[in-house]
C-alpha positions as CSV (number, residue, x, y, z in Angstrom):
1,X,44.4,11.4,-36.0
2,X,44.4,15.0,-36.4
3,X,42.1,16.6,-39.2
4,X,41.8,20.5,-39.5
5,X,38.9,21.9,-41.3
6,X,40.2,25.3,-43.1
7,X,36.9,27.0,-42.6
8,X,34.9,28.3,-39.7
9,X,31.7,25.6,-40.2
10,X,31.0,24.4,-36.7
11,X,27.4,25.1,-35.7
12,X,28.3,23.9,-31.7
13,X,30.4,27.2,-31.3
14,X,28.1,30.0,-30.5
15,X,30.5,32.9,-30.3
16,X,34.2,33.6,-31.0
17,X,36.2,36.9,-30.4
18,X,37.8,37.6,-33.5
19,X,39.9,39.9,-32.2
20,X,41.9,37.8,-30.2
21,X,41.2,33.9,-31.5
22,X,43.8,32.4,-34.0
23,X,42.7,28.9,-33.5
24,X,40.3,26.9,-31.6
25,X,40.9,23.0,-30.7
26,X,37.9,20.7,-29.5
27,X,39.0,17.6,-28.0
28,X,37.0,14.5,-29.5
29,X,36.3,11.1,-29.0
30,X,38.9,8.5,-29.1
31,X,41.7,11.1,-28.9
32,X,40.9,13.1,-32.0
33,X,41.1,16.7,-32.3
34,X,39.5,19.0,-34.5
35,X,41.1,22.4,-35.1
36,X,39.5,25.5,-36.4
37,X,42.7,27.2,-37.7
38,X,43.6,30.8,-39.0
39,X,40.6,32.5,-37.9
40,X,41.0,36.3,-39.0
41,X,39.2,39.1,-37.6
42,X,36.1,39.9,-39.2
43,X,34.2,43.2,-39.7
44,X,30.7,43.9,-40.0
45,X,31.3,44.7,-43.6
46,X,33.3,41.9,-44.5
47,X,30.8,39.2,-44.6
48,X,27.0,38.5,-44.9
49,X,26.2,35.0,-44.5
50,X,27.8,31.5,-43.4
51,X,26.8,28.7,-41.5
52,X,23.9,29.2,-38.8
53,X,25.6,31.1,-35.8
54,X,26.2,34.4,-35.0
55,X,29.7,36.1,-35.2
56,X,29.9,39.8,-33.9
57,X,26.2,40.2,-34.1
58,X,26.1,38.8,-37.9
59,X,24.0,35.9,-38.6
60,X,25.5,33.3,-40.5
61,X,22.6,31.1,-41.5
62,X,23.3,30.6,-44.9
63,X,25.5,31.5,-47.8
64,X,24.4,34.3,-49.9
65,X,22.2,32.9,-52.9
66,X,24.5,33.9,-55.9
67,X,26.4,31.8,-58.4
68,X,29.5,33.6,-57.2
69,X,29.7,32.1,-53.9
70,X,30.7,28.5,-53.3
71,X,31.3,26.8,-50.1
72,X,34.1,24.2,-49.5
73,X,35.1,22.1,-46.5
74,X,38.8,21.4,-46.6
75,X,40.2,18.5,-44.7
76,X,43.7,17.7,-43.5
77,X,44.8,14.1,-42.5
78,X,47.7,12.6,-40.8
79,X,48.1,10.2,-43.7
80,X,47.5,10.2,-47.2
81,X,43.8,10.1,-48.0
82,X,44.2,7.7,-51.0
83,X,46.0,5.5,-48.7
84,X,43.2,5.5,-46.3
85,X,40.9,4.6,-49.4
86,X,43.3,1.8,-50.0
87,X,43.0,0.4,-46.7
88,X,39.2,0.4,-46.7
89,X,39.1,-1.3,-50.0
90,X,41.5,-4.0,-48.7
91,X,39.0,-4.4,-45.7
92,X,36.0,-4.7,-47.8
93,X,37.7,-7.6,-49.4
94,X,38.8,-9.1,-46.4
95,X,35.3,-9.0,-44.9
96,X,33.7,-10.1,-48.2
97,X,35.5,-13.3,-47.7
98,X,34.4,-13.5,-44.2
99,X,37.5,-13.1,-42.4
100,X,35.8,-11.5,-39.8
101,X,38.7,-11.3,-37.2
102,X,40.2,-8.5,-39.5
103,X,38.0,-6.0,-38.0
104,X,35.2,-6.0,-35.4
105,X,31.8,-5.4,-36.9
106,X,31.0,-2.8,-34.5
107,X,34.1,-0.8,-35.8
108,X,33.9,-0.9,-39.4
109,X,34.3,2.3,-41.2
110,X,31.7,4.5,-42.5
111,X,33.9,7.3,-43.8
112,X,37.5,7.9,-45.0
113,X,38.2,9.8,-41.9
114,X,37.2,7.1,-39.4
115,X,39.8,6.1,-36.8
116,X,40.0,2.5,-37.7
117,X,41.5,3.2,-41.0
118,X,44.5,5.0,-39.2
119,X,44.8,1.9,-37.0
120,X,44.5,-0.8,-39.7
121,X,46.6,0.8,-42.5
122,X,49.8,-0.9,-43.3
123,X,52.7,0.0,-45.5
124,X,51.5,-2.0,-48.3
125,X,48.5,0.4,-48.6
126,X,50.7,3.6,-48.7
127,X,52.6,1.8,-51.4
128,X,49.4,1.0,-53.3
129,X,48.1,4.5,-53.1
130,X,51.5,5.8,-54.7
131,X,51.1,3.3,-57.6
132,X,47.5,4.3,-58.1
133,X,48.4,8.2,-58.1
134,X,51.2,7.4,-60.7
135,X,49.2,5.4,-63.0
136,X,46.4,7.9,-63.3
137,X,48.8,11.1,-63.4
138,X,50.5,9.1,-66.5
139,X,47.4,8.1,-68.0
140,X,45.7,11.8,-67.8
141,X,48.9,13.3,-69.3
142,X,48.7,10.9,-72.5
143,X,45.0,11.8,-72.9
144,X,45.7,15.2,-72.6
145,X,48.5,15.1,-75.1
146,X,46.2,12.8,-77.5
147,X,43.0,14.6,-77.3
148,X,43.7,18.2,-75.5
149,X,40.6,18.1,-73.3
150,X,39.6,16.3,-70.3
151,X,36.1,15.5,-68.9
152,X,35.0,16.9,-65.6
153,X,35.4,13.7,-63.9
154,X,39.0,13.6,-64.9
155,X,39.5,17.2,-64.4
156,X,38.7,16.5,-60.6
157,X,40.8,13.5,-60.7
158,X,43.6,15.5,-62.3
159,X,43.3,18.1,-59.4
160,X,43.5,15.4,-56.7
161,X,46.3,13.2,-57.9
162,X,48.4,16.2,-58.2
163,X,47.4,17.9,-55.2
164,X,48.3,17.7,-51.5
165,X,47.7,14.1,-50.9
166,X,46.6,15.0,-47.0
167,X,44.5,18.0,-47.8
168,X,41.6,17.6,-49.6
169,X,37.9,18.7,-50.4
170,X,34.8,17.4,-49.0
171,X,33.3,17.0,-52.4
172,X,36.2,14.8,-53.7
173,X,35.8,12.1,-51.0
174,X,33.2,10.0,-53.1
175,X,36.0,10.2,-56.0
176,X,38.7,9.2,-53.5
177,X,36.7,6.6,-51.9
178,X,36.3,4.8,-55.6
179,X,39.8,5.3,-56.9
180,X,41.4,2.1,-56.0
181,X,38.3,0.3,-57.5
182,X,38.5,2.6,-60.5
183,X,42.2,1.4,-60.7
184,X,41.6,-2.2,-60.7
185,X,39.3,-2.1,-63.4
186,X,41.6,0.0,-65.5
187,X,44.3,-2.4,-64.9
188,X,42.2,-5.4,-66.0
189,X,41.0,-3.5,-69.2
190,X,44.6,-2.6,-70.0
191,X,45.6,-6.5,-69.8
192,X,42.9,-7.4,-72.1
193,X,43.5,-4.8,-74.4
194,X,47.1,-5.9,-75.3
195,X,46.0,-8.9,-77.2
196,X,43.5,-6.6,-79.1
197,X,44.5,-4.8,-82.4
198,X,43.7,-1.3,-80.7
199,X,44.5,0.7,-84.0
200,X,42.1,0.2,-86.8
201,X,39.8,2.2,-88.9
202,X,36.4,1.4,-90.6
203,X,35.2,3.5,-93.4
204,X,31.7,2.4,-92.9
205,X,31.7,3.4,-89.3
206,X,28.2,1.7,-89.0
207,X,27.1,-1.5,-90.7
208,X,24.6,-4.2,-89.8
209,X,25.4,-7.9,-90.2
210,X,26.7,-11.3,-88.6
211,X,29.8,-11.7,-87.2
212,X,30.9,-14.9,-85.3
213,X,33.0,-13.7,-82.4
214,X,35.0,-15.3,-79.5
215,X,34.1,-14.1,-76.0
216,X,37.0,-12.6,-74.2
217,X,36.0,-11.1,-71.0
218,X,33.2,-9.7,-68.5
219,X,33.2,-6.9,-66.4
220,X,30.8,-5.4,-63.9
221,X,30.5,-1.5,-64.3
222,X,29.3,0.4,-61.3
223,X,28.7,4.1,-62.3
224,X,26.8,6.7,-60.4
225,X,24.3,6.8,-63.0
226,X,23.8,3.1,-64.1
227,X,25.0,-0.5,-63.3
228,X,25.6,-2.8,-66.1
229,X,27.9,-6.0,-67.4
230,X,30.4,-5.2,-69.9
231,X,31.1,-8.1,-72.5
232,X,34.0,-8.0,-74.6
233,X,34.5,-10.4,-77.8
234,X,37.0,-10.3,-80.4
235,X,37.0,-11.5,-84.3
236,X,39.9,-13.3,-85.9
237,X,41.8,-10.2,-86.7
238,X,41.8,-9.5,-82.7
239,X,39.5,-6.5,-82.9
240,X,37.5,-5.7,-80.0
241,X,33.7,-5.9,-79.7
242,X,31.8,-4.6,-76.9
243,X,28.1,-5.5,-75.7
244,X,26.5,-3.8,-72.8
245,X,23.6,-5.4,-70.9
246,X,21.9,-3.6,-67.9
247,X,22.6,-5.2,-64.4
248,X,19.0,-5.8,-63.7
249,X,18.0,-7.7,-67.2
250,X,16.4,-11.0,-66.0
251,X,17.4,-12.6,-69.2
252,X,21.0,-11.9,-68.9
253,X,21.7,-15.6,-67.7
254,X,20.5,-16.9,-71.0
255,X,23.2,-14.8,-72.8
256,X,25.5,-15.8,-70.2
257,X,25.3,-19.5,-71.5
258,X,26.6,-18.3,-74.9
259,X,29.1,-16.2,-73.7
260,X,30.7,-19.4,-72.1
261,X,31.1,-21.1,-75.5
262,X,34.0,-20.7,-77.7
263,X,32.4,-18.5,-80.3
264,X,28.9,-17.1,-80.8
265,X,27.3,-15.5,-83.8
266,X,25.8,-12.2,-83.3
267,X,23.5,-10.5,-85.7
268,X,23.4,-6.8,-85.2
269,X,24.4,-3.1,-85.6
270,X,28.5,-2.7,-85.3
271,X,29.5,1.1,-84.8
272,X,33.1,1.6,-85.0
273,X,34.3,3.7,-81.8
274,X,37.4,5.3,-80.1
275,X,37.8,5.7,-76.5
276,X,41.3,6.7,-75.1
277,X,43.2,5.6,-78.0
278,X,41.4,2.3,-78.2
279,X,39.3,1.2,-81.4
280,X,36.8,-1.1,-81.3
281,X,33.1,-2.0,-82.3
282,X,29.9,-1.2,-80.1
283,X,27.2,-3.4,-80.6
284,X,23.5,-2.2,-80.9
285,X,20.2,-3.9,-81.3
286,X,21.7,-7.3,-81.4
287,X,20.7,-11.0,-81.0
288,X,22.3,-14.2,-81.4
289,X,22.0,-15.5,-85.1
290,X,20.9,-19.0,-84.6
291,X,20.9,-19.8,-88.6
292,X,24.8,-19.8,-88.0
293,X,24.7,-22.0,-84.8
């Protein structure tokens, strides 16, 4: 594996002669190399502070405390970093099913640049990465055409999937790590929505009452801010209804019993919502209407 940090950011380097150095290669463990490339000569007036070392007598202890300066570490990998994420996602699934001979527990990866991921990658991982990238590219295009704007998360996603698949910022690693998981969840939602009436309107927008609904599917949603179960139901007109229950709700098993039934009467506040072109009802302040059971 070879990966380059296109930034001078190694605290182990004490001094570099800016007049003569074009690149510096350090041999690492397991045959890997880390290259500091394209180091340009600097003068005393060209930079104030960077990362804790000294260069031409200038202290690089920290970046200037200003909103106009941002630090980025950029990595370059020999393989598509999304394919590396797919490989890790595949291995996690195998390990969770106790297929321990797939990978030695002592060599399990801890980051997307670990050598073991390059060794364990197969062609199917590369192909799956291409499918994931194509899916989100088309999805973001449709969202942009329909809504004309993107959330900050989707802006980052758009930047990544349309950028160089082997060159990426360090700050994008968490997103890349979870992208195969997000793809699987989106595909499962897409399959469910095919049976729904996705285009409907409700002049009331919000109303309270009882409806008898048919359970459809349950999802576990693991966001950075919270974890919860997402339950989807539908009515006789195939309109979707969404219920959200916190992951740590200790009474959730009681609700699970009713969700396994053919239908369940729910008294609650029904709010018309639209997300990514999908119309549905969000339930709030709800309870099972036992007068209808």
